[in-house]
N, C-alpha and C positions, 0 to 999 in steps of 0.2 A: 157700548164699551168705550172707555177712554183711550185716546191715542197719545202715546208718550214717545218722545225722542230724548236720548241722553247723549251728551257730548262732554268729553273729559279732556283736560290738559294737565299733564304732570310737569311742574316747573321745579327749579332748584330748591325752593323753600316751601311753596304751597302746591297742592293739587286741587284743581278747580273743576266744578261740575256746572253745566248749563242744561237744565231739564225743562222741557216744555210738555205740558199736558193740556190738550184741548185748547191750544192757542195761548195759554198763560205760561210765562216763563218763571222759573224758580232757579235760584243759584245756591251753591254750596261750596265751601272752601275748607280744606283740612291741611294739616302740616304734611309735607312730603316726608316719607320715611326712607332715606337713602340706603339704609342697610337692607331693605327689602321693599321694593316698590309695590309689591302685591298687597302690602298692608294698607298703604294710602289709597290704592285703587279700591280695595274693599270698603274702606271708610268713606270714600266719596260716594260710592253706591249707596251705602247705608244712610249717609247724610241726605242724598237725593230722596230716598224713600221717606225719611223723616220730614223733609220739606213738603212732601205731598200728603203726609199723614197716612201712609199705608205701609204694609210690610214689604220687604225686598221682593219676595216671590210674587206678591200681587202687582207690584210695580213692573217687574220684568215680564210678567204675563201679558201686559198691555203695551209693552215697548216694541216699536217697529224698527228702531235703529239705535245702535250704540256705536259711536265713533270716538276714536281715542288718538290723541297726539301725545307722544311720550318722549322722555329724555333718556331712556335706558341706553340706547346706542351712544348718545353723547356722553353719558356718565362713564361708559366703558372706556372711552378714549381718554377722558379727563383723568380718571382714576387709574389708568394703565392696568386694567384688570382683565384684558382679553387673554385667550389661550396662547400657549407657545406655538407659533406658526413656523413651518418649514417652507422655504421657497425653492422651487426648482425652475431654473431659467436657462436660456441658451446663450452661447457666446456671441450670437449675432446681435443681441440686444445691448443697449448701453449698459456698462457694468453696473450691477445692482448696488454697489456701494455709493454710486452717484445718484441713486434714487432716494428721494426724501422719505419714502415709505419704509425704507430699511433703517432701523433704529427706532421708529415709532411703532410699526406694526409687526416687524420681524427683527430679531437680533442679527447682527452681521454674521455671527458664527453659525446661523441657521439657514444660510444660503448655499445651495449646491447647484453646480452647472450640469446641464443635460448634454451628453455627448452628441455631436453632430452625426446625423445618419440620413441616408437617402430614403425616399419613399415611406416616411413615417416609421422606420424600423428602429427608432431610437428608444422606444418604450422599454424593451428588455435590457438595453445597455444602460438605462438610467436606474435599474433596480439597486445597484450598490449605493448610489446616492440616496435613494429612498430609504434603504435600510439604515444608513448612517443618520439621517435626520430623525427617524423614528427612535433609534437608540439614544439620541440626544434629548428625547422627551417631546418631540413634536406631537401636538394634539390636533393638528390640522395641517394640511398641505395645500399649497397653491402652485400650479404649474402655469408658467407664463412664457410664451415663445414670441419671437419677432413676427413682423408682418408675414402673412402667408403661413403661419405656424399652426394653424388649426389642426392639421393632420397630425403634427407632432404631439400637440396637447392631447388629442383624442387617443393616439396610440399609447401614450404613457398612462392615461386614465384607464384604458382597457386592460393594459398589463397589470396595473395596480389592483384593479378589481379582481383579476384572475389570481394573483398571488396573495392578496389581502381581502378576501371576501367579506362583505359587510356583516355576516353573521358571526364572524370571529372577533375575539377581543382585541387582536392586534390591528384591526382596521381603524382608520381615522378618516374623517371627511377629507375628500380631495376636490378642490375647486379648480376648474379650468378658467383662465382669465377671460377667454372668449365667451363664456356662458354669461358673464355678469354685464358686460358692456360692449356694444358694437362701436368701437372707437379705433380709427386708423392709427392713432398714436400708441405704439406698443408699450412705452414706459408708463403713460397715464393709465392704460388698460391694466398693466401689472399692479400699479398702486391701488387702483380701484378694487381689484380682486383681493389684494392683501387687506385693505380696509374692511371689505365685506366679510372676509373670513375671520377677521379679528373681532368684529362686533356680533357676528351671527349667534354664537352659543348663548350669550347673555340675553339677546333680544328674543331668541326662540324660546328659551326657558321661561322667561318672564311673561311674554305675551300669551303663550299657551296656558300658563297658570291663571292669568287674568280671564281668558276665555273659559277655562274649566270652572272658575268660580261662578261666572254667569250661568253656565249650563247647569251647574249643581243647584242653582236657585231658580231654575225654570225658564231661562231665556233660550229660545230655540233657534234664533237666527245667528249668523256669524258676527263676531266682533270685527268691526272695520277699523283698520289702522290708517291714520292720516299719513301721507307720504310727503316728502320734502319737495316733490314736483307739483303739488297741488291736487293730487288725486287721492284715492283711498282704495284699499283692498282688504280682503279677509286675511287673517293671520297666515293661513297656509299659502297664500299667494303673494305674500309680502317679502320683498328682498330686504334683508336686515339693514343694509346701508341706506335704504330709502327712508328709514325712520329718523335719521340724523337731522336735527333742527326742525323736526316736524311741528313742534309747538310754536316757534317763531313764524313758521310758514302759515300755520293756522291763523295767527294774529294778522298777518298781512292779507290773507284772503278775506277775513272779516273787515279789514280796513278798505279793501276794494269795494265791498258791498256798501260801506258808508260813503265812499267817494261817489259811487254811482247814484246812490239815493239822493245825495245833496248836490250832485252836479259839479263836484270839485274837479278841476283839471289836474292839480297837483295836491298831494296830501302828505304830511310828515307824520309818521307814527312814533310815539314815545312809549315803548313797552318796558315799563319799569316794575320789576318784581322785587323779591327779597334778595336776589343774588346779582342781578345785572340790569343794565339799561341798554336795550337794542333799539336802534333807530332805523326805520325804513323810509325811503323816499319814493312815493308812487308818482310817476309821471304819466299824464294822460290816462289816469285811472288804471294803469297796469302795474302788477306786482313786480318789483325789481328782482331780477334773477341774474346770477352768474352762469354763463353757459357751462363753464367747467368750475365746479365748486372747489373749495379748499378746506381741508381738514388740518388745522394748524398750518404747517408749511407744505402740506402735500396736496398737489393738484390732482383731482379725480375726474372721471368721465361724467359723473352725474351732475346735473344742474342743481344749484342750491340757492336759496333766497339771498339776495344781496343786502346784507344788514351791516350797519356801522355799530360795532360794539363800543359803548362808551364806559363800560366797566363800573357803573355805580348803581347800587340797589339799596334796599332798606337795610340789608345786612353788611354793607360795605364798612370796613373798619377805618377809623380815623387814626393817623399815626404821624410821627415827625420824621421827616427826611432831613437830618441835620436840624436846621431851625425852621424848615418849611413844612407847613401843614399839608398833609396829603389825605385823600379819602379814597379808599380802594387801591388797587383792584381786589385785594384779599377780602373775602367775605366770610362772615360767621355762618352763613348758610342756614339750613333748617336745624341742624344740631351742631354746636350748642345754640346757635341763633344769637340775636341781640341779648344783651344783659337783662333787659326788661322782661324777656320771655320767662326767665327763671329756670332755664335748662342748663345752667352752668357757664354761660357766656360771661366774660368779664371785661372784654374790650369794648370801647365806645364805638357805636355804629350810628348810621344815619337815623335808623328808627329810634335809637336811644335819644338822639338829639331832638327828634320830634316830640318825644315824651317829656324831656326836660323843659322844652320851650312851651309846652301846652298845646301843640298842634294835634297830637294824639292824646286822648283822654283815656285813662285806664278803664273807666266804667263803660266806654263805648267801643273799645277795640274789638274788631270782628263781631260787631253787634252785641257785645257783652258776653260772648260765648267763651272768650279766652281772657283771663285776667292778666294784666301786665303790671309791673312794679315801677312806679316813678322813683322810688328810693334806690332801687337797683340800677336804674339808668343814671341817676345822679352819681352814685358811687363809681360807676364805670368811667365817668368823665373826670373824677377827682385827680388821678395821677397826671393826666394830660394837662388839666387846668393848672395844676401846681407848677409844672414845667414851664408853661406859657405865662405864668403870673396872672392868670385870669380866674374868674369864678367859673363853676361848671356851666352856668347858663350862658355866660359870655363865650365860653369855649364851644358849646353846642351851636350857638349862633354862627360862629366862625366856620364850623364844620358844614352847616347848610349853605352858607355863602360860597364856600370853596366848592362843594359838590355842584351847586347850581351853575356857578361861573365856569368851572372846568367843562361840564357837560354842554352848557350853552355855547361856550366859545368854540368847542370842537364841532358842534352842530352847525353853527353859523358858517364855519370854514368849509364844511362839507357842502352846504347849500350853495355858497358862493362859487365853489369849484365847479359845480354843475350848472352855473349860470342862473341860479335862482335867487331872487331877492328875498331874504327871510321875512321882510315886512309884508310880502305879497301872498304868503301861504298861510294855511290853517294847519294846526297840529291836532292830532287825535291822541289823547293820553289814555293808557290802559295798563293792566297789570295791577297788583296789589298796592303799588305806590305811585302809579301814574297820576291819579287824581290829586294826591297829596303834594307832589313835587312838580307836576306838569307846568303850572303857571310860572314857578320860579325858574325852571329851565328855559321855558319859552321866552320869558322876559330877557334872560341873559343872552339868548340867541337873537333877539330882535323880532321874534314872532309875536304877533299881537292878538291872535285868536286861537282858542283851545276848546276842543269838544270833549265832553265827558259823558259817555253813555251810562244808562242806569245799571248796566251789568259790566261796567268797566273792569272791576277786579277779576272777572272770569272771562275777559273778552276773547282770549285765545281759545277757550272752550267753546264760546259762541262761534268763533271763526271755523272751528271744526264742523259746526252744523251746516256750513255752506258747501261742504265737500261732497262730490259724487264719486261713485266707483269708476276708476279709469285704469285701463291697461294700454300701454303704448309700446309698439315695436318699430324699430327703424333699422335701416341698412344703407350702406353706400350703394348707389345705383349700380346694378350689374352683379352684385354679390348675392342678393336674395331678391326674389320677385315680390311684387305687391300682393299676389295671391298667397304666397307663403306667409308674409307678415299678417295678412288678414286672417288666415287660418289660425295662427298663433294667438292673435287677439281674441278671436271667438272661442278658442280653447280655454283661455284664461277666464272668459266670462262664464263659460259652462262650469268651470271650477268654482265660480262665485255663486252658482245656482241661478244664473240669469240666462234664459233662453235667447237664441239669436234674434228672434223677432222683437225682443225688448232692448236690443243693443243699438246704439247709434255709432256709426263708423265715420271717421273723418280721415281722409287721405291728404297728405300734404307733401310737397316737393320743395326742397330748399338747398342752399349751399352752406356748408360749414366745414371749417378746417381744410379749405381748399378742395373739397370734394362735393359732388352732387349726391343728395340723400333723398330717400323716400321714407315716409313714416305712415303707419296706420294706428290710429287711436280709437279704441273701443270705449264707450262710456254708457253708464246707466244712472239715471237720476235717483238720488235718495231724497227723503223729505227735507225741505228747507223751511225755515220759520220767518225769515225776513227781519226787518228792523222795527216793524210797526206793532208787533204783538205786545199786549200789556205785560208789565212785569209785576209779580207779586210784591207787596210791601211788607210781607211777613218777616223779611230779614232785617229791617231797620231796627234801630236801637230801642224804639218804643218809649223813649223818654218824652219830655215836654217838647212841643213843636218848636218853640223859640225860647232860648235862654241866652245868657252871656257867660263868658269865661275869660280869664286873664291869659293872654297869649303874647309871647315875646316874638315879634316879627323882625327878621333881620333888617337892620337899618332903620327901624321905627321904634324899637324898645317895646316895653310891655304895654299892651293896649287891650282895653276891654273889647271883646270880640263877640259878635253875634254868632250863636250856634243854633242851627235849625236842621230839621229833617227835610230831605228832598220832598217828602209827602206834604210838607207845609207850604210848598211853593206853588203858585198859580202860573200857568203859561203866560209869558210876556211880562211878568212882574220882576223888575230888576232887583238884584241884591248887591248892594255896594260893599266892597271890601273895606276893612278886613272882615272876613266871615269864614266860618267852618260849616260845611253842609254835609250832613251824614247821609251816605248812600249805603246800600247793603254791602257790608264787609269792607268799607273803606271810608275815608274822610276826604272830601274835596276842600282844598285850601284856596280861598279867594284872597290874595294878598291886598294890602292897602293900595288903593288906586285902581284896582281891577273891578270889573262888574260881571256878575253872573246872571244869566237869564235862562229860564227853562222854556224850551221850544215846544211846539205842538206834538212832537214825537217823544217827549220826556227826556230829551237830551239837554244837558247843561252846556251853554255856550258862554265861555268866559272871554272877555275882551280887555285888553290893556288900555290904559288911559290914552294912548296915542292912536287907538283904532276905534272907529265908531261902531255902535251896536248894530 
């Protein structure tokens, strides 16, 4: 029987699949469907089956693991489509209107104060405030009390359950802040609970529908959701807030594997998709994390990956700020997308610039599975070109120069601020546009070496394949015992279907936020595929192995450029730029002066003229 693993990442523009059968990797990429992410989830599963040449049920019958990194929680915040939340808080806490979460996750008019009461008797006295919030349309309630307020929160929750039983239609979900995060900072704990309550309905609805689709087609194991702390859990054991930024986290986890494989002490990641460019800076091979993450301006208790958003992707729109050319941060996204996609987009984007300049060829885009229009891309640039007094091609060239210099300059500043010489580090480019623009951004930043993996366009999906099941419980020392935390972690693993004998427990003690903490982490290994498995070549364009094409390279004018498939390269054989190298679902641009070499692992290593191979 074949052994299959499926790992998926939904981004802002594309949804990616990384599928391994019997040690052979296959990739698939479909457009993200923001109106209903269940559609692109289904399409990427169908694309995976097509790549394997089997039906969806046959594929899922032999699948031992499906892991999924998703943007649904992120989209809920960005699009402001969470439910109307009511907040119940006490007067001992800092006033709610000074909490950044109020205004983002809850309207100021939907905040009610819990009357003070001794011995947890405030539950009944809070009922008028509860009724008022429900009458104002609250579809979820959060109760957040100050330090030592666990009894008050529980009393109110018990009273609420008594007066608004779950089987009645006037009941709504009520979340106690202390249930979500063990954080001694009451304001941060309150913000975290508000955030989680805000994203929970969308996340739960979508992820259960995704899992239902798998079950309806014969998959009998749980769908595992990648979390932003680097672990994974089944849908039923996932906290909604832990899905926020899970895709970028998966990319960083994959980058950590690359750093360990090559022995890099530091590694810079350039995750450039259709919507954005996120930069990660791995030091000593460790994934960069913020102990307390931020959701826009709101600090929360959960750790989040420490990423530098540079705001430029393939869909980033070029525009004039007075007389100054800007690229992004506004993006055409998946719909309507760049003008060349033909979905109604009319504004000039980075991808349209690539098409106008010849970097992206219509016949080779996404391995020829999606036709794009060079005429539409040119038309999109005409109004901007007319204003600038340039041709569309000259304008497209300026757009790429601006995008690369802006991103590269900010990257160089970030590295310098951390005491890192840009010339001393290697960058790893991935995402749908990482291979196309990585060298241009790296050169502008002063970075002289760039790695492109054969599955770079779906690298975050690959990163999901490195994740294991993990449940972590922690407490300030003295509040809960190690035994209690261990019992909870093992309970969670039983909920995953993992018996205690197959669980690894790790106990740690540390200081944080001025307090002594103890944590218990339970883990169970899922299948990993590593970096050395062969990658199927079925996704390449299938054209001639070596041709030439006219490409206008910024600063070099139109140049006859070598175009070749990655499959035509021999390990160790240098390719001098300018060159375009077709990989599955993307094009790697080797600018003039740069050199590309395929190493023994199938990884393209690009070097600038100032750096030796």
